[in-house]
C-alpha positions in Angstrom: -26.3 -13.8 -5.2 -22.3 -14.0 -4.5 -21.0 -16.7 -1.9 -18.0 -15.1 -0.1 -15.3 -16.5 -1.2 -16.8 -17.8 -4.8 -14.3 -16.9 -7.6 -15.9 -17.8 -10.6 -18.4 -14.9 -10.7 -16.3 -12.1 -11.9 -13.0 -13.2 -10.9 -11.0 -10.2 -12.2 -13.1 -7.5 -10.8 -12.7 -8.9 -7.5 -9.4 -9.6 -7.5 -8.3 -6.2 -8.8 -10.6 -4.7 -5.9 -9.4 -6.8 -3.2 -5.7 -6.1 -3.3 -6.4 -2.3 -4.4 -8.5 -2.2 -0.9 -5.9 -3.6 0.6 -3.1 -1.5 -0.6 -4.6 1.9 0.1 -5.7 0.1 3.6 -2.3 0.1 4.4 -1.0 3.4 2.7 -4.4 4.9 4.9 -2.7 3.9 8.3 0.4 4.7 7.5 -0.7 7.9 6.7 -2.8 8.2 10.6 0.3 7.0 12.5 2.8 9.7 10.5 0.4 12.6 11.3 0.9 11.7 15.1 -2.0 13.2 15.9 -3.7 9.8 16.9 -4.8 6.3 15.6 -7.8 3.4 15.3 -7.6 1.7 18.4 -5.9 -1.9 16.6 -3.4 0.6 15.6 -2.8 1.9 18.7 -2.6 -1.1 20.3 -0.1 -2.3 17.0 2.3 1.1 18.0 2.6 -0.1 21.2 3.2 -3.8 20.4 6.0 -2.4 18.4 7.5 -0.2 21.1 7.6 -3.0 22.9 9.3 -5.7 20.8 10.8 -3.4 18.3 9.2 -5.1 15.9 8.6 -3.7 12.9 4.6 -2.6 12.5 3.8 -3.9 9.6 5.8 -7.2 10.9 3.3 -7.0 14.6 0.2 -5.8 12.8 0.9 -9.3 10.5 1.3 -11.0 14.0 -1.6 -10.1 15.9 -3.7 -10.6 12.5 -2.2 -13.7 12.9 -2.9 -14.5 16.2 -6.8 -13.7 15.3 -6.8 -15.7 13.2 -6.5 -18.4 15.8 -9.2 -18.1 17.1 -11.7 -18.2 14.5 -10.9 -21.8 14.9 -13.0 -22.4 18.2 -15.8 -20.0 16.7 -15.8 -22.2 13.9 -15.3 -19.3 11.2 -13.8 -20.2 8.1 -11.3 -17.7 6.2 -11.7 -16.7 2.6 -9.1 -15.8 0.5 -9.8 -12.0 1.3 -9.3 -12.7 5.1 -5.6 -13.9 4.5 -5.0 -11.8 2.1 -5.6 -8.5 4.9 -3.3 -10.5 6.8 -0.4 -10.4 4.9 -1.0 -7.6 3.0 -1.5 -4.8 4.8 1.3 -5.2 6.7 3.7 -5.6 4.1 2.6 -2.5 2.5 1.7 -0.5 5.9 6.0 -0.3 6.7 6.3 0.0 2.6 4.2 3.1 3.0 6.1 4.6 6.3 9.7 4.4 5.0 7.8 6.6 1.3 5.8 9.0 3.1 6.9 12.1 4.8 6.9 12.7 8.5 6.5 15.3 11.1 5.9 18.4 9.0 3.5 21.8 10.5 0.3 20.5 12.1 -1.8 21.8 8.9 0.6 19.2 7.2 -0.3 16.9 9.8 -4.4 17.0 10.0 -4.1 16.4 6.2 -2.7 13.6 6.6 -4.8 12.4 8.9 -8.2 13.2 7.3 -6.6 11.7 4.2 -5.7 8.5 5.9 -8.8 8.5 8.0 -11.2 8.9 4.2 -8.8 6.8 2.2 -9.9 3.8 5.4 -13.4 4.2 4.9 -13.2 4.0 0.9 -9.8 0.5 1.2 -13.1 -1.0 3.7 -15.8 -0.6 1.0 -13.1 -2.2 -1.7 -12.1 -5.0 0.2 -15.3 -6.0 2.1 -17.0 -5.3 -1.6 -14.8 -8.1 -3.3 -16.7 -10.2 -1.3 -14.0 -12.8 -0.4 -13.8 -12.9 3.2 -14.1 -10.3 6.0 -10.5 -9.4 7.8 -9.7 -11.2 11.0 -10.3 -8.2 13.7 -14.1 -8.6 12.1 -14.4 -11.7 11.8 -13.5 -12.9 15.4 -16.3 -10.5 15.9 -19.3 -11.5 14.0 -18.3 -15.3 14.5 -18.4 -14.4 18.3 -22.1 -13.1 18.0 -23.2 -15.9 15.7 -21.8 -18.6 18.9 -24.2 -16.4 21.1 -27.0 -14.8 19.3 -28.0 -13.0 22.5 -25.2 -11.2 22.4 -25.1 -7.2 20.9 -22.6 -6.8 17.7 -21.8 -3.2 18.4 -21.7 -4.5 22.5 -19.2 -6.4 21.7 -17.5 -4.7 19.2 -16.9 -2.3 21.5 -15.6 -4.1 24.1 -12.5 -6.0 22.1 -11.8 -2.1 20.9 -12.1 -0.7 24.4 -9.9 -3.3 25.3 -7.2 -2.9 22.7 -7.1 0.7 23.1 -6.4 0.6 26.8 -3.7 -2.3 26.5 -2.1 -0.3 23.6 -2.3 3.4 24.9 -0.3 1.7 27.7 2.6 0.5 25.8 2.4 3.6 24.8 0.7 3.8 21.1 -0.7 7.1 20.2 -4.4 8.6 20.8 -5.4 11.8 20.0 -7.9 13.4 18.3 -7.3 11.0 15.7 -8.9 8.4 17.3 -12.3 10.5 18.2 -12.0 11.4 14.7 -11.9 7.6 13.4 -14.7 6.6 15.7 -17.3 9.1 14.2 -15.9 9.1 11.2 -15.3 5.7 10.2 -19.1 4.2 9.8 -20.7 6.5 7.7 -17.4 6.8 5.9 -17.6 2.8 5.2 -21.9 2.7 5.0 -20.9 5.4 1.9 -17.9 3.5 -0.3 -19.4 0.0 0.5 -22.5 0.3 -1.6 -21.3 1.0 -5.2 -18.2 -1.0 -4.4 -20.3 -4.4 -4.1 -19.9 -7.1 -6.8 -23.0 -7.7 -7.9 -24.1 -11.8 -8.2 -24.7 -13.4 -11.2 -28.7 -13.1 -10.7 -28.8 -9.0 -9.2 -26.9 -7.2 -7.0 -25.5 -9.6 -4.2 -26.4 -8.6 0.0 -23.3 -6.8 1.3 -21.1 -7.5 4.0 -22.3 -6.4 6.8 -21.0 -2.7 7.5 -18.1 -2.8 10.2 -19.3 -0.5 13.4 -17.8 2.4 13.9 -15.0 1.9 16.0 -14.3 4.0 19.9 
């Protein structure tokens, strides 16, 4: 078994996979943003805050990730290298990708960007979680809360968190649309598809993969 955050086993493979996944995650977010057809709940919130504050989308993503990470302290969660990297890398990449990727276009082009973004997001999730170097701050918030209150349903807690950030983001002007629904329906199956082949095996056989994120709403 390879403990989360332990780099003694296959460090080159796991670090490469971690950062490839985080870069791809940032690109996938930019594709969905530029499609203009709807975002996942947290990105609706990030976009709403970006509109409110005038800060770039990536800057807001980093700031929110850092604040969520602070909530790990009372939950006694320990971040891994992947957790900290998640906060920093994705925000930097999404801003760079937004500056490079085209915007607008026909509905067909925008639909293709949306589909590409959702599929890439699923692959990216499998890559960085499969490296077993720590979950993202938002997933860790959910699992840490449930660990402290074992009677609570993971699905219920995640749904409550994401419905809350979705509603707040929509009120702030974030984009809610067909892409939001498509992401909710597709991300669970896509993560389930990509996570097993990307999960790095431990020195004595396959390591148990991290908890597969539930479909977002």
